[in-house]
N, C-alpha and C positions, 0 to 999 in steps of 0.2 A: 314352456321352450317355445320359439319362435322355428317354424318345421326346414330342417334344412339349416341352419344355422351353426355352427362348428362349437363345438363344447366349451372352445377357447376363448370364443367372440361371448358367452353368455354371462361368463364371470365377468368380463369387462364393459359391460354398458354401463352408464352411469345412473340410470333409473329406470323406471319398469311402465311403462304406460297404459292405465287401465281405462277401457272405455265404457262408461256408464250412462245409462239412458231412462231420462224420467219421462215416457210419455205421461199424458195426459189424459182422461176421460174423453170424448167427446162429449162437448158443449161444457165444458168446461174451463174457467176464463182461466188465463196467465195469472202467474203469482209468482213471482219472482222470489220473493222471502223462500216461499213453504220450498221452491225449487235449490235456491243452497241451503238449507236445511238440510233436507235430504242428503245433499253431497257431501257436506261437512261432518254428517253423521257418520257416513262412512267410511270416513276417512282414516287410514292408517298409522301415519305421518303426523310429526308432532306439530307441524310448520305450516299453516297453509296461503294460497294466494289467489284471491277470487281474482276473475279474469276476464271482461266480459268481450264478446267475440267480432267486435269491432277494434280491436286494440292488439296492434303490430309492435315489436321492440324494436327499432331500426339504431339503435347504440347497444354496445356492449356491456355490462357491466351492472345492468339494472334490476337484477336479481340480488347479489352482492352487497348493493344498497338499500333494499329492503331489507335484505336477516341482518343487516349491523344491527338494524335497531329492532327488531321484530324479536333478536336473543336477548335483548334489555328486558328483566323482570319485570320494570317501573313500566314498558311501552305497553301499551293494549293495542292496538294497530297501527299503520304506517302506509301513509299515501304516496304517488311518485307524484313527476310533474308530464303532465299529461299537453299534447301539441295536437291541436286541428294540422291539417292537411297539411293545411298551405302555411304551416309553421308557429303559427300564435299560439296563446294560452290557452287552453282548456281548463284547464287544474293546477294547481299551486296551491290549495287549502282552501276552506267554506269558510265564513266570515259569518258570525253570527249578527243579528240586527240589521245589517246590508239591505237596505231598499225597504225595511219593517221586515222583514223576513231574515233572510238568509241568502249567499249567494258566494258566486267561487271569486276570487282576488286574482286581479288582472285580466280577466276574462277578457279575448281578444284581442290582448297588448301583445307587442311583438316579444320576444321569446330575448332581443339581444339589445333591448330600450332601456335602460337604466331604471332603478325603482326608489322608493325610499329606503334609506337607512340599505341600501344593494339586500332586501328582503328576499327579491326573484332567486337571489343566486346562495342562501342558506337555511339550512334544515333547521327548520321551524319550529315547535309546538301550536295545536289548533283546536278546537273542538271538532270540530270534524273533517273528516276528508271523505274524496269519494268512495264507494263503492267497485266503481268500473274498474280499479285496481287497488284492490286491498289484501294487506301481509299480514296475519294476524295469527295465535297460537290457538291449535284445537281447544285445551282446559282453557283458553279467556273465551271462548263462544262458548261452552259449555255452560264456565260460571256466570252468562247474564244470556243466557238462556237460546243464544244465536237470535236469529234475524226476527220481529216482530212480525207476523203474514198478517196481520191488522192491514197493513202496507203492502198491495200487491206490487208494486211496479216504482213509484216513485217513495222519497224520503225513510224507508227500510237502512239505508245507511247511514244516514246523519243520524236517526234513532238509534241504529246498534252504537257508532263513537260516541252518543252521548251520556248513555249509559252505560257503558265502558271509562267511559272522562268520572261519571257520578258514582262508580266502582274505585276509582282513587286509583285509575290509570290514566297515561299519558297518550296523545295523541300527534305522531309527527306526519311529515311533510317532509320528504327530501328531494330536493332539484337533482341530486346526483343518478335519480331513476328518471329517464327519460324516455314515456314512449309517446307513440303516434294513437289516438283515442278520435275517431271515425263516427263522431258521437250519434249516437242515432239510426244509425245506418241499417243495425241489421234489422230497427221494428222499426222507423219514421216518426215523425212527430206526432206526439200525443200528448191531450191536457190532462192531468193524477185528476184522479176523482176528488169530485170536492170536500165529500167525505173524508177523504186521506187528509187532505191540506187543514181541513179543521180540528182533524184530529190533534195533528200533528202539529200543528197551531197552541192549541189548547195544551199538549201534555210540556210543550218546549218555550213555548211563548215567553215566558216571562227569564228565562237562561239567557235566552237567543237576544233579548235585549241589554242584558247587562253579559255579555258573553265575557269569560271570565279570562280567554286567550287570546283577546281583544283591548287595547286600549282606550279608555271611554274620552281622550281629545281624538282618536281618529274619527277621520269622514263617515258617514253611513249611504253615503250616496253617489260614492262613484266607485268601481269596479277597482280603481288602479289610487290604489290607497294612499293617504295623506294625510297630515294633521290637521285638523281643523282647527284656522287660523282666521283670530276678528281682526285683528289689528290691532289689540289693544296689552297683545303680551309682552313682558319687559325686554325681548329680541326682535319686536318688529318692529 
């Protein structure tokens, strides 16, 4: 109970906030995956939302939108639409094979612009969503053994999504949940370790080249998703 709080108020609190610290020993390098594994294993709730400390909720309804899919037992993970501080797109799903690896769809594009088949406006299944804001279930994380701690900072979210998908569950991104993400504001710019890049591409390179959540006739050389038109198509 909160000191000095009337008994009636305690019965009306919609949730309880528990502060958990994850200290590191001196000289121990930061490992995001290990930190998240320690936290979700302590959680008592069935539904979890991972959220970076440089994310701000500026519109209502984002949690309801995430939970709408998270409660579906066929869905393993859910991501939102994330905007940069200037209102452009930071995340609306991650495409395998983009620029030879993977990348954020519509990165840097104005959220008010049109998109192919209005894909920016609708719920979509992808193979990957960002871990900056990611909703899932505790039993799902237990099923796939959480984040791979070999990916200390980058790729652990993508690897998690791909393992969830390989287990037969869907990965969904919904634009009805919108938040602002000042990407890397809390830790600055840094390149991922080369061995982690190599590990990720060695494990998932073949999958990324033939991402089943992305049509093979879509272009892989631009963030603004478009069909690959050669001029010989019957409709051209």
